PyMOL commands that place a pseudoatom at each C-alpha (Angstrom):
pseudoatom trace, name=CA, resn=UNK, resi=1, chain=A, elem=C, hetatm=0, pos=[-40.350, -83.039, -58.692]
pseudoatom trace, name=CA, resn=UNK, resi=2, chain=A, elem=C, hetatm=0, pos=[-43.809, -81.592, -59.279]
pseudoatom trace, name=CA, resn=UNK, resi=3, chain=A, elem=C, hetatm=0, pos=[-45.351, -83.757, -56.557]
pseudoatom trace, name=CA, resn=UNK, resi=4, chain=A, elem=C, hetatm=0, pos=[-42.514, -83.417, -54.026]
pseudoatom trace, name=CA, resn=UNK, resi=5, chain=A, elem=C, hetatm=0, pos=[-41.282, -79.862, -54.589]
pseudoatom trace, name=CA, resn=UNK, resi=6, chain=A, elem=C, hetatm=0, pos=[-43.258, -77.668, -56.987]
pseudoatom trace, name=CA, resn=UNK, resi=7, chain=A, elem=C, hetatm=0, pos=[-46.800, -78.351, -55.740]
pseudoatom trace, name=CA, resn=UNK, resi=8, chain=A, elem=C, hetatm=0, pos=[-45.996, -78.155, -51.988]
pseudoatom trace, name=CA, resn=UNK, resi=9, chain=A, elem=C, hetatm=0, pos=[-44.168, -74.839, -52.528]
pseudoatom trace, name=CA, resn=UNK, resi=10, chain=A, elem=C, hetatm=0, pos=[-46.914, -73.408, -54.755]
pseudoatom trace, name=CA, resn=UNK, resi=11, chain=A, elem=C, hetatm=0, pos=[-44.605, -73.227, -57.778]
pseudoatom trace, name=CA, resn=UNK, resi=12, chain=A, elem=C, hetatm=0, pos=[-47.443, -73.237, -60.314]
pseudoatom trace, name=CA, resn=UNK, resi=13, chain=A, elem=C, hetatm=0, pos=[-45.353, -71.884, -63.210]
pseudoatom trace, name=CA, resn=UNK, resi=14, chain=A, elem=C, hetatm=0, pos=[-42.439, -74.332, -63.032]
pseudoatom trace, name=CA, resn=UNK, resi=15, chain=A, elem=C, hetatm=0, pos=[-42.100, -77.380, -65.267]
pseudoatom trace, name=CA, resn=UNK, resi=16, chain=A, elem=C, hetatm=0, pos=[-39.766, -79.088, -67.691]
pseudoatom trace, name=CA, resn=UNK, resi=17, chain=A, elem=C, hetatm=0, pos=[-41.619, -77.497, -70.578]
pseudoatom trace, name=CA, resn=UNK, resi=18, chain=A, elem=C, hetatm=0, pos=[-43.815, -74.464, -71.147]
pseudoatom trace, name=CA, resn=UNK, resi=19, chain=A, elem=C, hetatm=0, pos=[-47.474, -75.400, -71.717]
pseudoatom trace, name=CA, resn=UNK, resi=20, chain=A, elem=C, hetatm=0, pos=[-48.947, -73.978, -74.898]
pseudoatom trace, name=CA, resn=UNK, resi=21, chain=A, elem=C, hetatm=0, pos=[-51.419, -71.831, -72.935]
pseudoatom trace, name=CA, resn=UNK, resi=22, chain=A, elem=C, hetatm=0, pos=[-48.497, -70.047, -71.219]
pseudoatom trace, name=CA, resn=UNK, resi=23, chain=A, elem=C, hetatm=0, pos=[-46.316, -69.611, -74.319]
pseudoatom trace, name=CA, resn=UNK, resi=24, chain=A, elem=C, hetatm=0, pos=[-47.070, -65.877, -74.521]
pseudoatom trace, name=CA, resn=UNK, resi=25, chain=A, elem=C, hetatm=0, pos=[-45.473, -65.442, -71.074]
pseudoatom trace, name=CA, resn=UNK, resi=26, chain=A, elem=C, hetatm=0, pos=[-42.157, -67.035, -72.050]
pseudoatom trace, name=CA, resn=UNK, resi=27, chain=A, elem=C, hetatm=0, pos=[-39.418, -64.399, -72.202]
pseudoatom trace, name=CA, resn=UNK, resi=28, chain=A, elem=C, hetatm=0, pos=[-37.495, -63.838, -75.406]
pseudoatom trace, name=CA, resn=UNK, resi=29, chain=A, elem=C, hetatm=0, pos=[-34.028, -65.340, -75.488]
pseudoatom trace, name=CA, resn=UNK, resi=30, chain=A, elem=C, hetatm=0, pos=[-30.892, -63.547, -76.642]
pseudoatom trace, name=CA, resn=UNK, resi=31, chain=A, elem=C, hetatm=0, pos=[-27.459, -64.685, -77.778]
pseudoatom trace, name=CA, resn=UNK, resi=32, chain=A, elem=C, hetatm=0, pos=[-24.229, -62.854, -78.444]
pseudoatom trace, name=CA, resn=UNK, resi=33, chain=A, elem=C, hetatm=0, pos=[-23.602, -61.989, -82.057]
pseudoatom trace, name=CA, resn=UNK, resi=34, chain=A, elem=C, hetatm=0, pos=[-20.111, -63.374, -82.767]
pseudoatom trace, name=CA, resn=UNK, resi=35, chain=A, elem=C, hetatm=0, pos=[-19.349, -60.494, -85.147]
pseudoatom trace, name=CA, resn=UNK, resi=36, chain=A, elem=C, hetatm=0, pos=[-19.826, -57.586, -82.743]
pseudoatom trace, name=CA, resn=UNK, resi=37, chain=A, elem=C, hetatm=0, pos=[-20.431, -59.292, -79.349]
pseudoatom trace, name=CA, resn=UNK, resi=38, chain=A, elem=C, hetatm=0, pos=[-23.787, -57.503, -79.001]
pseudoatom trace, name=CA, resn=UNK, resi=39, chain=A, elem=C, hetatm=0, pos=[-26.913, -59.266, -77.805]
pseudoatom trace, name=CA, resn=UNK, resi=40, chain=A, elem=C, hetatm=0, pos=[-29.276, -60.273, -80.567]
pseudoatom trace, name=CA, resn=UNK, resi=41, chain=A, elem=C, hetatm=0, pos=[-32.759, -61.644, -80.111]
pseudoatom trace, name=CA, resn=UNK, resi=42, chain=A, elem=C, hetatm=0, pos=[-33.031, -65.293, -80.999]
pseudoatom trace, name=CA, resn=UNK, resi=43, chain=A, elem=C, hetatm=0, pos=[-35.667, -65.793, -83.705]
pseudoatom trace, name=CA, resn=UNK, resi=44, chain=A, elem=C, hetatm=0, pos=[-37.813, -68.032, -81.522]
pseudoatom trace, name=CA, resn=UNK, resi=45, chain=A, elem=C, hetatm=0, pos=[-37.629, -69.725, -78.135]
pseudoatom trace, name=CA, resn=UNK, resi=46, chain=A, elem=C, hetatm=0, pos=[-35.747, -73.004, -78.124]
pseudoatom trace, name=CA, resn=UNK, resi=47, chain=A, elem=C, hetatm=0, pos=[-38.103, -75.742, -79.274]
pseudoatom trace, name=CA, resn=UNK, resi=48, chain=A, elem=C, hetatm=0, pos=[-37.170, -77.702, -76.177]
pseudoatom trace, name=CA, resn=UNK, resi=49, chain=A, elem=C, hetatm=0, pos=[-38.994, -75.114, -74.050]
pseudoatom trace, name=CA, resn=UNK, resi=50, chain=A, elem=C, hetatm=0, pos=[-42.313, -76.423, -75.380]
pseudoatom trace, name=CA, resn=UNK, resi=51, chain=A, elem=C, hetatm=0, pos=[-41.621, -80.157, -75.395]
pseudoatom trace, name=CA, resn=UNK, resi=52, chain=A, elem=C, hetatm=0, pos=[-41.683, -82.406, -72.367]
pseudoatom trace, name=CA, resn=UNK, resi=53, chain=A, elem=C, hetatm=0, pos=[-38.185, -83.942, -72.331]
pseudoatom trace, name=CA, resn=UNK, resi=54, chain=A, elem=C, hetatm=0, pos=[-37.636, -87.684, -72.442]
pseudoatom trace, name=CA, resn=UNK, resi=55, chain=A, elem=C, hetatm=0, pos=[-35.884, -87.479, -69.069]
pseudoatom trace, name=CA, resn=UNK, resi=56, chain=A, elem=C, hetatm=0, pos=[-36.323, -84.931, -66.289]
pseudoatom trace, name=CA, resn=UNK, resi=57, chain=A, elem=C, hetatm=0, pos=[-32.958, -83.875, -64.893]
pseudoatom trace, name=CA, resn=UNK, resi=58, chain=A, elem=C, hetatm=0, pos=[-32.577, -82.278, -61.486]
pseudoatom trace, name=CA, resn=UNK, resi=59, chain=A, elem=C, hetatm=0, pos=[-29.589, -80.302, -62.757]
pseudoatom trace, name=CA, resn=UNK, resi=60, chain=A, elem=C, hetatm=0, pos=[-31.287, -78.291, -65.454]
pseudoatom trace, name=CA, resn=UNK, resi=61, chain=A, elem=C, hetatm=0, pos=[-33.947, -77.841, -68.071]
pseudoatom trace, name=CA, resn=UNK, resi=62, chain=A, elem=C, hetatm=0, pos=[-36.696, -76.202, -66.036]
pseudoatom trace, name=CA, resn=UNK, resi=63, chain=A, elem=C, hetatm=0, pos=[-38.849, -73.340, -67.271]
pseudoatom trace, name=CA, resn=UNK, resi=64, chain=A, elem=C, hetatm=0, pos=[-39.961, -71.071, -64.428]
pseudoatom trace, name=CA, resn=UNK, resi=65, chain=A, elem=C, hetatm=0, pos=[-40.765, -67.558, -63.244]
pseudoatom trace, name=CA, resn=UNK, resi=66, chain=A, elem=C, hetatm=0, pos=[-38.908, -65.326, -60.814]
pseudoatom trace, name=CA, resn=UNK, resi=67, chain=A, elem=C, hetatm=0, pos=[-41.806, -65.655, -58.389]
pseudoatom trace, name=CA, resn=UNK, resi=68, chain=A, elem=C, hetatm=0, pos=[-41.635, -69.446, -58.402]
pseudoatom trace, name=CA, resn=UNK, resi=69, chain=A, elem=C, hetatm=0, pos=[-37.849, -69.505, -58.240]
pseudoatom trace, name=CA, resn=UNK, resi=70, chain=A, elem=C, hetatm=0, pos=[-37.957, -67.126, -55.258]
pseudoatom trace, name=CA, resn=UNK, resi=71, chain=A, elem=C, hetatm=0, pos=[-40.215, -69.598, -53.439]
pseudoatom trace, name=CA, resn=UNK, resi=72, chain=A, elem=C, hetatm=0, pos=[-37.601, -72.304, -53.969]
pseudoatom trace, name=CA, resn=UNK, resi=73, chain=A, elem=C, hetatm=0, pos=[-34.763, -70.025, -52.809]
pseudoatom trace, name=CA, resn=UNK, resi=74, chain=A, elem=C, hetatm=0, pos=[-36.746, -68.891, -49.758]
pseudoatom trace, name=CA, resn=UNK, resi=75, chain=A, elem=C, hetatm=0, pos=[-37.367, -72.534, -48.860]
pseudoatom trace, name=CA, resn=UNK, resi=76, chain=A, elem=C, hetatm=0, pos=[-33.596, -73.060, -48.820]
pseudoatom trace, name=CA, resn=UNK, resi=77, chain=A, elem=C, hetatm=0, pos=[-33.079, -69.865, -46.793]
pseudoatom trace, name=CA, resn=UNK, resi=78, chain=A, elem=C, hetatm=0, pos=[-35.662, -71.094, -44.267]
pseudoatom trace, name=CA, resn=UNK, resi=79, chain=A, elem=C, hetatm=0, pos=[-33.823, -74.364, -43.756]
pseudoatom trace, name=CA, resn=UNK, resi=80, chain=A, elem=C, hetatm=0, pos=[-35.969, -76.442, -46.101]
pseudoatom trace, name=CA, resn=UNK, resi=81, chain=A, elem=C, hetatm=0, pos=[-39.460, -75.121, -45.291]
pseudoatom trace, name=CA, resn=UNK, resi=82, chain=A, elem=C, hetatm=0, pos=[-41.782, -72.524, -46.787]
pseudoatom trace, name=CA, resn=UNK, resi=83, chain=A, elem=C, hetatm=0, pos=[-45.299, -71.651, -45.641]
pseudoatom trace, name=CA, resn=UNK, resi=84, chain=A, elem=C, hetatm=0, pos=[-45.650, -74.866, -43.670]
pseudoatom trace, name=CA, resn=UNK, resi=85, chain=A, elem=C, hetatm=0, pos=[-44.373, -77.130, -46.451]
pseudoatom trace, name=CA, resn=UNK, resi=86, chain=A, elem=C, hetatm=0, pos=[-41.216, -78.946, -45.348]
pseudoatom trace, name=CA, resn=UNK, resi=87, chain=A, elem=C, hetatm=0, pos=[-39.216, -80.076, -48.381]
pseudoatom trace, name=CA, resn=UNK, resi=88, chain=A, elem=C, hetatm=0, pos=[-35.811, -80.684, -46.761]
pseudoatom trace, name=CA, resn=UNK, resi=89, chain=A, elem=C, hetatm=0, pos=[-34.485, -80.882, -43.223]
pseudoatom trace, name=CA, resn=UNK, resi=90, chain=A, elem=C, hetatm=0, pos=[-32.284, -78.004, -42.010]
pseudoatom trace, name=CA, resn=UNK, resi=91, chain=A, elem=C, hetatm=0, pos=[-29.343, -80.416, -41.800]
pseudoatom trace, name=CA, resn=UNK, resi=92, chain=A, elem=C, hetatm=0, pos=[-29.859, -81.461, -45.414]
pseudoatom trace, name=CA, resn=UNK, resi=93, chain=A, elem=C, hetatm=0, pos=[-29.827, -77.831, -46.576]
pseudoatom trace, name=CA, resn=UNK, resi=94, chain=A, elem=C, hetatm=0, pos=[-26.678, -77.209, -44.540]
pseudoatom trace, name=CA, resn=UNK, resi=95, chain=A, elem=C, hetatm=0, pos=[-25.043, -80.301, -46.045]
pseudoatom trace, name=CA, resn=UNK, resi=96, chain=A, elem=C, hetatm=0, pos=[-26.058, -79.284, -49.576]
pseudoatom trace, name=CA, resn=UNK, resi=97, chain=A, elem=C, hetatm=0, pos=[-24.588, -75.820, -49.039]
pseudoatom trace, name=CA, resn=UNK, resi=98, chain=A, elem=C, hetatm=0, pos=[-21.212, -77.106, -47.808]
pseudoatom trace, name=CA, resn=UNK, resi=99, chain=A, elem=C, hetatm=0, pos=[-18.146, -77.338, -50.024]
pseudoatom trace, name=CA, resn=UNK, resi=100, chain=A, elem=C, hetatm=0, pos=[-17.726, -80.941, -51.155]
pseudoatom trace, name=CA, resn=UNK, resi=101, chain=A, elem=C, hetatm=0, pos=[-14.574, -80.546, -53.244]
pseudoatom trace, name=CA, resn=UNK, resi=102, chain=A, elem=C, hetatm=0, pos=[-11.676, -82.716, -52.040]
pseudoatom trace, name=CA, resn=UNK, resi=103, chain=A, elem=C, hetatm=0, pos=[-9.487, -81.120, -49.397]
pseudoatom trace, name=CA, resn=UNK, resi=104, chain=A, elem=C, hetatm=0, pos=[-11.586, -77.952, -49.264]
pseudoatom trace, name=CA, resn=UNK, resi=105, chain=A, elem=C, hetatm=0, pos=[-10.441, -76.996, -52.778]
pseudoatom trace, name=CA, resn=UNK, resi=106, chain=A, elem=C, hetatm=0, pos=[-12.159, -74.317, -54.813]
pseudoatom trace, name=CA, resn=UNK, resi=107, chain=A, elem=C, hetatm=0, pos=[-13.552, -74.319, -58.343]
pseudoatom trace, name=CA, resn=UNK, resi=108, chain=A, elem=C, hetatm=0, pos=[-10.372, -72.847, -59.815]
pseudoatom trace, name=CA, resn=UNK, resi=109, chain=A, elem=C, hetatm=0, pos=[-8.725, -76.213, -59.148]
pseudoatom trace, name=CA, resn=UNK, resi=110, chain=A, elem=C, hetatm=0, pos=[-11.534, -78.354, -60.591]
pseudoatom trace, name=CA, resn=UNK, resi=111, chain=A, elem=C, hetatm=0, pos=[-13.771, -76.171, -62.725]
pseudoatom trace, name=CA, resn=UNK, resi=112, chain=A, elem=C, hetatm=0, pos=[-13.628, -75.457, -66.416]
pseudoatom trace, name=CA, resn=UNK, resi=113, chain=A, elem=C, hetatm=0, pos=[-14.167, -71.889, -67.656]
pseudoatom trace, name=CA, resn=UNK, resi=114, chain=A, elem=C, hetatm=0, pos=[-17.486, -72.676, -69.338]
pseudoatom trace, name=CA, resn=UNK, resi=115, chain=A, elem=C, hetatm=0, pos=[-19.793, -70.729, -67.057]
pseudoatom trace, name=CA, resn=UNK, resi=116, chain=A, elem=C, hetatm=0, pos=[-19.590, -67.374, -65.301]
pseudoatom trace, name=CA, resn=UNK, resi=117, chain=A, elem=C, hetatm=0, pos=[-19.650, -68.985, -61.843]
pseudoatom trace, name=CA, resn=UNK, resi=118, chain=A, elem=C, hetatm=0, pos=[-16.953, -71.604, -62.435]
pseudoatom trace, name=CA, resn=UNK, resi=119, chain=A, elem=C, hetatm=0, pos=[-13.167, -71.527, -62.412]
pseudoatom trace, name=CA, resn=UNK, resi=120, chain=A, elem=C, hetatm=0, pos=[-13.154, -69.047, -59.540]
pseudoatom trace, name=CA, resn=UNK, resi=121, chain=A, elem=C, hetatm=0, pos=[-10.765, -68.824, -56.650]
pseudoatom trace, name=CA, resn=UNK, resi=122, chain=A, elem=C, hetatm=0, pos=[-12.510, -68.837, -53.295]
pseudoatom trace, name=CA, resn=UNK, resi=123, chain=A, elem=C, hetatm=0, pos=[-15.676, -70.589, -54.497]
pseudoatom trace, name=CA, resn=UNK, resi=124, chain=A, elem=C, hetatm=0, pos=[-16.342, -74.241, -53.687]
pseudoatom trace, name=CA, resn=UNK, resi=125, chain=A, elem=C, hetatm=0, pos=[-19.047, -76.585, -54.830]
pseudoatom trace, name=CA, resn=UNK, resi=126, chain=A, elem=C, hetatm=0, pos=[-21.823, -78.103, -52.741]
pseudoatom trace, name=CA, resn=UNK, resi=127, chain=A, elem=C, hetatm=0, pos=[-24.555, -80.426, -53.904]
pseudoatom trace, name=CA, resn=UNK, resi=128, chain=A, elem=C, hetatm=0, pos=[-25.681, -78.669, -57.105]
pseudoatom trace, name=CA, resn=UNK, resi=129, chain=A, elem=C, hetatm=0, pos=[-24.585, -75.205, -56.048]
pseudoatom trace, name=CA, resn=UNK, resi=130, chain=A, elem=C, hetatm=0, pos=[-21.593, -72.935, -55.685]
pseudoatom trace, name=CA, resn=UNK, resi=131, chain=A, elem=C, hetatm=0, pos=[-20.512, -72.069, -52.143]
pseudoatom trace, name=CA, resn=UNK, resi=132, chain=A, elem=C, hetatm=0, pos=[-18.363, -69.082, -51.181]
pseudoatom trace, name=CA, resn=UNK, resi=133, chain=A, elem=C, hetatm=0, pos=[-15.439, -70.273, -49.075]
pseudoatom trace, name=CA, resn=UNK, resi=134, chain=A, elem=C, hetatm=0, pos=[-13.247, -67.141, -49.276]
pseudoatom trace, name=CA, resn=UNK, resi=135, chain=A, elem=C, hetatm=0, pos=[-14.771, -63.858, -50.544]
pseudoatom trace, name=CA, resn=UNK, resi=136, chain=A, elem=C, hetatm=0, pos=[-11.346, -62.171, -50.720]
pseudoatom trace, name=CA, resn=UNK, resi=137, chain=A, elem=C, hetatm=0, pos=[-9.963, -64.894, -52.998]
pseudoatom trace, name=CA, resn=UNK, resi=138, chain=A, elem=C, hetatm=0, pos=[-13.170, -64.791, -55.033]
pseudoatom trace, name=CA, resn=UNK, resi=139, chain=A, elem=C, hetatm=0, pos=[-12.646, -61.029, -55.513]
pseudoatom trace, name=CA, resn=UNK, resi=140, chain=A, elem=C, hetatm=0, pos=[-16.372, -60.508, -55.029]
pseudoatom trace, name=CA, resn=UNK, resi=141, chain=A, elem=C, hetatm=0, pos=[-17.995, -59.283, -51.816]
pseudoatom trace, name=CA, resn=UNK, resi=142, chain=A, elem=C, hetatm=0, pos=[-20.086, -61.873, -50.072]
pseudoatom trace, name=CA, resn=UNK, resi=143, chain=A, elem=C, hetatm=0, pos=[-20.309, -63.984, -46.965]
pseudoatom trace, name=CA, resn=UNK, resi=144, chain=A, elem=C, hetatm=0, pos=[-18.475, -67.184, -46.214]
pseudoatom trace, name=CA, resn=UNK, resi=145, chain=A, elem=C, hetatm=0, pos=[-21.096, -69.868, -46.805]
pseudoatom trace, name=CA, resn=UNK, resi=146, chain=A, elem=C, hetatm=0, pos=[-23.367, -68.007, -49.207]
pseudoatom trace, name=CA, resn=UNK, resi=147, chain=A, elem=C, hetatm=0, pos=[-24.580, -70.339, -51.923]
pseudoatom trace, name=CA, resn=UNK, resi=148, chain=A, elem=C, hetatm=0, pos=[-26.567, -70.460, -55.119]
pseudoatom trace, name=CA, resn=UNK, resi=149, chain=A, elem=C, hetatm=0, pos=[-26.358, -71.170, -58.792]
pseudoatom trace, name=CA, resn=UNK, resi=150, chain=A, elem=C, hetatm=0, pos=[-27.031, -69.757, -62.204]
pseudoatom trace, name=CA, resn=UNK, resi=151, chain=A, elem=C, hetatm=0, pos=[-28.920, -70.969, -65.218]
pseudoatom trace, name=CA, resn=UNK, resi=152, chain=A, elem=C, hetatm=0, pos=[-27.950, -71.342, -68.858]
pseudoatom trace, name=CA, resn=UNK, resi=153, chain=A, elem=C, hetatm=0, pos=[-29.546, -68.004, -69.772]
pseudoatom trace, name=CA, resn=UNK, resi=154, chain=A, elem=C, hetatm=0, pos=[-27.422, -65.957, -67.312]
pseudoatom trace, name=CA, resn=UNK, resi=155, chain=A, elem=C, hetatm=0, pos=[-29.795, -66.200, -64.354]
pseudoatom trace, name=CA, resn=UNK, resi=156, chain=A, elem=C, hetatm=0, pos=[-28.554, -66.296, -60.763]
pseudoatom trace, name=CA, resn=UNK, resi=157, chain=A, elem=C, hetatm=0, pos=[-29.912, -66.928, -57.295]
pseudoatom trace, name=CA, resn=UNK, resi=158, chain=A, elem=C, hetatm=0, pos=[-27.976, -66.628, -54.055]
pseudoatom trace, name=CA, resn=UNK, resi=159, chain=A, elem=C, hetatm=0, pos=[-28.869, -67.422, -50.453]
pseudoatom trace, name=CA, resn=UNK, resi=160, chain=A, elem=C, hetatm=0, pos=[-26.735, -65.663, -47.847]
pseudoatom trace, name=CA, resn=UNK, resi=161, chain=A, elem=C, hetatm=0, pos=[-27.363, -67.186, -44.395]
pseudoatom trace, name=CA, resn=UNK, resi=162, chain=A, elem=C, hetatm=0, pos=[-25.057, -64.655, -42.689]
pseudoatom trace, name=CA, resn=UNK, resi=163, chain=A, elem=C, hetatm=0, pos=[-26.970, -61.623, -44.005]
pseudoatom trace, name=CA, resn=UNK, resi=164, chain=A, elem=C, hetatm=0, pos=[-30.313, -63.544, -43.939]
pseudoatom trace, name=CA, resn=UNK, resi=165, chain=A, elem=C, hetatm=0, pos=[-30.745, -62.572, -47.561]
pseudoatom trace, name=CA, resn=UNK, resi=166, chain=A, elem=C, hetatm=0, pos=[-31.932, -64.078, -50.837]
pseudoatom trace, name=CA, resn=UNK, resi=167, chain=A, elem=C, hetatm=0, pos=[-31.312, -62.328, -54.116]
pseudoatom trace, name=CA, resn=UNK, resi=168, chain=A, elem=C, hetatm=0, pos=[-31.746, -63.251, -57.743]
pseudoatom trace, name=CA, resn=UNK, resi=169, chain=A, elem=C, hetatm=0, pos=[-31.336, -61.763, -61.165]
pseudoatom trace, name=CA, resn=UNK, resi=170, chain=A, elem=C, hetatm=0, pos=[-32.834, -63.086, -64.385]
pseudoatom trace, name=CA, resn=UNK, resi=171, chain=A, elem=C, hetatm=0, pos=[-31.716, -62.300, -67.911]
pseudoatom trace, name=CA, resn=UNK, resi=172, chain=A, elem=C, hetatm=0, pos=[-32.207, -64.390, -71.015]
pseudoatom trace, name=CA, resn=UNK, resi=173, chain=A, elem=C, hetatm=0, pos=[-28.703, -64.193, -72.518]
pseudoatom trace, name=CA, resn=UNK, resi=174, chain=A, elem=C, hetatm=0, pos=[-26.813, -67.185, -73.912]
pseudoatom trace, name=CA, resn=UNK, resi=175, chain=A, elem=C, hetatm=0, pos=[-24.241, -68.360, -73.073]
pseudoatom trace, name=CA, resn=UNK, resi=176, chain=A, elem=C, hetatm=0, pos=[-24.174, -67.772, -69.342]
pseudoatom trace, name=CA, resn=UNK, resi=177, chain=A, elem=C, hetatm=0, pos=[-20.558, -66.609, -69.574]
pseudoatom trace, name=CA, resn=UNK, resi=178, chain=A, elem=C, hetatm=0, pos=[-21.405, -63.930, -72.171]
pseudoatom trace, name=CA, resn=UNK, resi=179, chain=A, elem=C, hetatm=0, pos=[-21.228, -61.131, -69.607]
pseudoatom trace, name=CA, resn=UNK, resi=180, chain=A, elem=C, hetatm=0, pos=[-19.870, -61.227, -66.031]
pseudoatom trace, name=CA, resn=UNK, resi=181, chain=A, elem=C, hetatm=0, pos=[-23.250, -60.161, -64.637]
pseudoatom trace, name=CA, resn=UNK, resi=182, chain=A, elem=C, hetatm=0, pos=[-23.192, -62.589, -61.725]
pseudoatom trace, name=CA, resn=UNK, resi=183, chain=A, elem=C, hetatm=0, pos=[-20.158, -61.178, -59.891]
pseudoatom trace, name=CA, resn=UNK, resi=184, chain=A, elem=C, hetatm=0, pos=[-21.217, -57.637, -60.810]
pseudoatom trace, name=CA, resn=UNK, resi=185, chain=A, elem=C, hetatm=0, pos=[-24.720, -58.189, -59.447]
pseudoatom trace, name=CA, resn=UNK, resi=186, chain=A, elem=C, hetatm=0, pos=[-23.373, -59.675, -56.222]
pseudoatom trace, name=CA, resn=UNK, resi=187, chain=A, elem=C, hetatm=0, pos=[-21.108, -56.660, -55.809]
pseudoatom trace, name=CA, resn=UNK, resi=188, chain=A, elem=C, hetatm=0, pos=[-24.057, -54.280, -56.285]
pseudoatom trace, name=CA, resn=UNK, resi=189, chain=A, elem=C, hetatm=0, pos=[-26.142, -56.178, -53.722]
pseudoatom trace, name=CA, resn=UNK, resi=190, chain=A, elem=C, hetatm=0, pos=[-23.390, -55.951, -51.115]
pseudoatom trace, name=CA, resn=UNK, resi=191, chain=A, elem=C, hetatm=0, pos=[-22.728, -52.280, -51.848]
pseudoatom trace, name=CA, resn=UNK, resi=192, chain=A, elem=C, hetatm=0, pos=[-26.402, -51.603, -51.085]
pseudoatom trace, name=CA, resn=UNK, resi=193, chain=A, elem=C, hetatm=0, pos=[-26.379, -53.323, -47.670]
pseudoatom trace, name=CA, resn=UNK, resi=194, chain=A, elem=C, hetatm=0, pos=[-26.363, -51.055, -44.626]
pseudoatom trace, name=CA, resn=UNK, resi=195, chain=A, elem=C, hetatm=0, pos=[-26.523, -52.067, -40.976]
for i in range(1, 195): cmd.bond("trace and resi %d" % i, "trace and resi %d" % (i + 1))
show_as sticks, trace
zoom trace
């Protein structure tokens, strides 16, 4: 991934572990206190953040910055290219961002309520990302065909091809379903749009 994605996009702060020389830049992580449901700072970053994993998984485990993640999201928005570096073809991005659930179903039919973006009416699933198929059913403003995903620590990125927009929000709160920040953030973004 470093050779084929991170380096061509200039994602210099993205890896499967945080190098020791960058440890002071790693954000603190928080978890919900089961007693009062308030966020409490975790005593130290997960040890896994500093160790290169035995296997690199495309579906998770990266340590990154908002700046690097924005480069990745902008590459998707631009149809697979950023600053002259072509990572994917436009058709591949379009295919990735299409709903692949059987019969055009949404996540409420197949998802489990483990994460804030799953088990939602009106939201399908593409190749590693959620895809809005019916904003009214989703009960969150958005465009048909907007897509993105969230991370374990309640992060989110969304690409909206209709509005030609990329937006993201990073927190460091476990679990990702601790607070419904993702739909709330999307609602705030759309309330701020003016023609």
